[in-house]
N, C-alpha and C positions, 0 to 999 in steps of 0.2 A: 774404586775402580780401577786405577791404573796399578796398583798392587797387585790386583786379581788376574788383571791382563797378562802382566809380568809371569804369575805363577802358571798361567796355564800356557804361555810360551815356553817356559823353562819345562813342564811335565810334558808336553808334546815333541820338543824340538829334537830331542837325542833318542826317545822311546817311544814305538807304537804303542797303542792302547794294549795290543795284547803282550806286548812286553811288560808293562806294568801289571798287567794281570797276571802274569807268572812270578811277578816280583812277590805280589801280593800272597799267592799261594805257596811259596815256599819261603817265604820269610815268616807268615803267622806261624805256620807248622814248625818248622825250627824255633821258633820262641816259645810255644805250648809244649815242645819236647823237653826243651831245657829245664822249663818250668814246673814240668808234671813231676811227681813225687814217686821215686823209685820203689814200689814196693817190694817189702823182703818176706811176707809172709800171708797165708793165705785171706786171713780176715781181712789185711788192707786190700789184697787184691779183685779180692770176691764180693767183700762185704762194706768197703770204704771205712772201716773203723781204724781210728788213727788213737792209740793212746786210750782206749775206751771210750772216744768220744764220737757219738755219730752227728750226722748235720744238725743245723738248728733249722730254724722255721723257713728264715731268710734264704741261707743257702739251698735248703730244700725244695722250697718252692721255687728258686731261678730256675735251678738245675731241672727241673719237671718241665717249667714252660719252654727253656731253650732245646730241651733233648725233643719236643714234640713240636716246637716252631722248625719241622723240617725244611730243608731247600726246597722241595716239592710243594710242602703245604702252602709256603709263601709265593711261589710263582702259581700255583692253582688258585691263591686268594687272588692275585692281581689278575689273573684269565678271566676269573668268574666276574672282577669287578668291571672289568673291559665287555664282557656278555651281557650281564644281568644288572650293573649298576651296584650298589651298595647293596642291595637285597642280596647280590652273590657272595658277598664278602659275609654278610649275616648268614647266610644258609651255610656256608663253610664253615662258620665258628661255631657251628651248632655242635659240630664233632666234640667241642671243648668240654660238653655238659658231661663227657666221660671221666673226668677228674673227680667231679662230683661223685659221679656214683660209685668210681672206685674208691673214693677216699673214704664214703660211708661204709661202702661194704667191707673193705680191707680193715676200717677199724671194727667192726663187728666181728669179723674172722678172729681176730687178734685178741680183742677183749670179753668174748664172750664164747669164742669158741675153742681161744687158745692155741691157735695155730700158728707155727713159724712162719709157714710160705704158702702159695698158690699150690704148690705140688704137696705139701703136708695136707693140706684139706682136701684135696683130690683121692687121695691115697686112703685115707679115713674115713672118708664117706664112700667113696665108688670103686677102691680098689687099684692095684698097680696098671692094671691094663687100659684104664682110664686115665691114668696120669700118662700113660704112653702115648695112647692116640692125641691127648692134649698137648706133646712137647711136640707132636709133630705139625699140629696146627700152628704153635707159636713159632717153629723153627722155618715154617714156611714166610712167617710174618718178616722174621727176621732177614731172613733170604733176599726178601723183595727189598726192605729198607734200604741196603746196600745199593744195589743198582737204580734204584728210584730217586736215590738223591745224587749220586755221583752222575747221573744223566744231565741233572740241572747244570753241574759245574760244566761238565762238556759243551754244553749249550752257548757258553759264553767264549769258546775259543773255536767254534767253527760248526757249520750246519753238521746235522747228525750224518754219520759216515766217512767224514774225512778225518784224517790221519791228526791234524790238531785237536778234534773232537776226543778221539781214543786217547789220545796222548793225554791231554788232560785228566781224563778220568783216571787213567793207571796212574800217574804222578801222586796225583791228590789222594787216592785210594792207599797208596804206600806211605805217603808222609803223614796220615792220619794214622793211621796201622801203626808205627815206627812208636808214638807217644802212648797207643792204648797200649802196645806190648808192655811199656816200661811201667806203666802203675794200674793197670787193670780199671776195676771201679772207682778206685780211688782220683786215676788220672781224670777219670769222664767226669765224675762230680767238682773236682778241683777245676777244669778248663772250663765248664759249665758258667762257672759262678765269672770267669772271665769273659767268654763269648754272651753271657747273657746281657752284661755293661757294654759290649760292645755293640750288640745289637739294637739297643734302646738309644745309644747314642745316633748311630748309622740310619736308622728308622727316622729319628727326630731331623737329621738332616735333610734327608729325601723329602719329608713332609714339609718342612721349613722350605725348602727350594720349589716345591709345587703349589702352595699355597702363596709365595711371592710372586709366581707367575701370572703372567697375564689374562684376565677372563676367566678365572677359575675362583669358586667362591663355595662356601659351606651351603649356600642354597643349591646349588647345583649338585653336591653328594648328595644331599635328602631327596632331592627328586629326580636322581639318577635313575633308579630302578623304578620297576612296578611289581606290585605285591600279589601276584598270581600264581598258580603252579607253573605256569607254560616258562615264566620267567625267575626262576628261582628257587619257588616253594616247595618242590618235588625235591630237591636236593636237600632243602632244611629239615624237613620231614623225614627224610630217609636218613638223614644225618643224628635227628634225636632218638629216631629208631636204633638204629647202631650204638649208639651209646650208652646202652642197656648193656652190652656184650663187647663192644671193639676194646675197651679197654684192658680187658681179662685175658687176651689174646697178647699182649702186648708187655711182654718182660722190661724192656726198657723203661716202662711206667710202673710196673707191678713190682719190680726189683727194689724200687726205691720206697715201695709203702712198707717195707719190714725192715728198714735198716735204722729208724729214729723210733723214739716213743711213738705208742699210738695217739697221743693227743695232738704233739707236733707234726704227724703226718697227717691225721685228719684235717686241721687246721692249712696245712701246707698243699694239698691237694684241694680245699675248695678254691684260697687264693689263686691257685692253678686256672683254676676253671673260669675264674672271672677275667684274670689278667690277660691268662692264653689268649681268649676270644675277642677281648679289646686289641691285643697285637696283631691278631689274624683280619679283625674289620679295618684298623689301621692302614695293615698294608693294602689291602685290599681298594684304598684310596687310589693307590699307583694307576689299578686299571682304570678307575673312574675316571681320571684325569685323560688315560689314554685314551677313552671312549669320546671326552668331548673335544679332542684334536683328531679325531676322525682315524686313528691309529689301527693297524692290524698286526695278526703275529701275536709273538710271545708279549705281553704288556709290559713287564719289568725290563726287558730289554731294550724294546721300543721307546720306551719313557727315556730309559737314560740315554741313549743316543740323541734322544731330541734335546735334552737339557744339557747336553755338553759332556766332556771328558772326563772331568769329575765325578758328576753325578754317576755316569755309568761306573766309573771304578767303585765309588761307595756301594751301589747297588750289587756289583761283583764281589764285594768283599763281604756284603751282610750275606748273601749266598753260601760262599766258602765259610763263614763263621756257623750258620745254621746247618749247612751240611755237614761239617765237621763233627759239633755237638750231637749230632744223631748218628754218625757213623761210629764215632769212638763208644757211644752208647751200644750201640749193636754189638758191634765187637764184644764187650764187656758182657754183655748179657747172656750172648751165644754160649760163650766161654761159662759163666755160671750155669747155664742150662746143662751144659753137658757134664761138669765138671762136679756141681755140687746137686744140683735138682735131681739128674738121672745116677750119680755117684758112679761116673765112669774114671775119674781118678783125680782126686783131690790133691793138685800139685798147683804150684804156680807155672811151672815149666807147660804142664797138658794143658793149663789154660791158653796159655801163649800160643801154642799149637793149633789150637782150636779157633784163636782169632785169624790165625792166618789160612784156615782152611775155609772159614764163612768168607774170607775176604776175596779169596779165589772165585770161588762158585758163585757167590753174588754179584760179581764182574760180568761172568758169562752172558745172561740176558740184555747185557748193554750192545752186544752184537748182532743181538735177534730183533732189534728195532721194536721194544716193549713201548709200552704208555704208560707215563706216571701217573695220572690220575687213577688208573685201574687199579694199581697196587694198593690204593685205600678203599675205593668202592666194591671191588671183587672181593676183596679178602674179607673187608666188614661184612660182606654179605655172608659169605662162608660160615662166621663164626656165630651167626645170631642163635644159633643152638645152644650156646652158653649164657644166655639170657637166664632162663629160669635155673640153671646150675647154680649160679651165683645169685641171683635176686632171691631165691627161696631158697635159700641154702640151710634155714633151719627146718625146712620141710621133711621129714622123715619121708624118705619115698626108696625104693628097690635100686638095686645097682644099675639096672637095665635102665633106668631113667635118665641115665648119663648120656647113653648111646645113641638112644631113639632122637631126641630133640637134635643133637651133634650131627647125627648121619643126616637128619632132614635139613638141616641149614646148610651143609656142602652141597646135599641135593641142589636147594634154590639158588645156590651160588652159580653152580654148574649151568641151572637154566638160563641164569642170566648171560653166562660168558657165551652160551651157543646160542643166545637168542633166540629160545625156544619158550619161553614163557608165553601161555594164552594172551592173545592182545583183547579178548573179552572180559578179563579180568582187570584191566588198567582202564582205570574211570578216570584219568586225568589226562592232558594232553602234553607235548612239549616235550624238551629235554629232560633226561632223569626221570621222565613217567614210569620205564620200565623198571627203572632201580627202585623207587618206593613203593612201588603196587607188588614188585619182588619180594620186598622186606616186609611189608605188611602183610601179607598172607603168610608170610615166611616165618613171621613172628609168633601168627596167631596157630599156626601148626605147630610150632617147636613146644609152646607153652601147652597144648593140649597133650601132646605125645609124652611130655615130663609127667604130668600127672594120671594119664590112663594106668599105667601099671600100680599105681598106689590106688585108684578106683576099683580097676580087678580085683585087687587081693583084699579089699575089704567084703 
């Protein structure tokens, strides 16, 4: 106890919490920059291939998990734990079914269809125009990933709109961009391993501290939520529905589906589905703890403040780790999209230029007061039309069968954004009821539209 008191005194005597947060951001980014490999050719930069060796199961699984445990995801998980108890965390973890779906479908595309990428599949079956539309959808996704993660980092340096908030976002984006420029996808996957280890250790420290706190037990976690649509299940079932399309518009995920052998890929994706969901549920316990203590606001931030400077810095560091892993993956995926998938310029220099472009454009929404949860739920709804395209990829259909469900999905996404979906078609109550039923009716419509041209042709 004496040693801990001395440590806390040293920690807080010379620097404020904000100073230590700046030290964490700058030092961790510089370490990753110097450790990241300097790529010299396109295979290393766009495919993470070194000496003809692709990532193994352990490396690929870790990379998948940490690249999807976004800063916004664990922030949402904690906040949902605060709002709905453990049911909220489980509901959000439903999105991690996406890994299992993607792993199985990509395995089939590679082994039974002999496709080299998602774009290769789309061009072969539906033509170049379909591939172009698909590219616009995933570019929108990558664009969202930049601002929705950096905003979380900014929130630890000041309230939205303050100079500290904006400065932290800009500095963090530039520092992450620096090591992404150095190594592309090779840097992304290499740093993912480090970031996954850090995430696991830091999460363990946070949970150990929470469970050692007074009057908090596993019984409180288990009984913290109510299994009803109003209190979490609306979001859970919406997440399950979206999981059959959501992964395919995320190149951060699908790019990793084509760099290792098919068997290694399938195994990694299945493990990532289970372990990623567990990580999200465990992090939601922070929100459950916040609820038992009557806290309000951002769950992770409030718990950090309540448990002291050290835990606040640990939570801050875990946000930096998860945000950086997603951000560098976003930069590398965007460069691959333009340089390789769209064949606009297959050079390392071109790839680096595109990274800078998405970093700048993706930061603009930060100044427009966007909401981070909408980046997941709305984007996920707009692409539900991809469900039949990939789930029924072996079924022979006319090329128009791509366009009809995709346009339908965007239409339902707009209904959600504009809050124009008919209330008479919403059969549950509570938060996310509109999200659930927009997706239910949307997925039914998209699947029917996918097969109608085939039926008519007969």
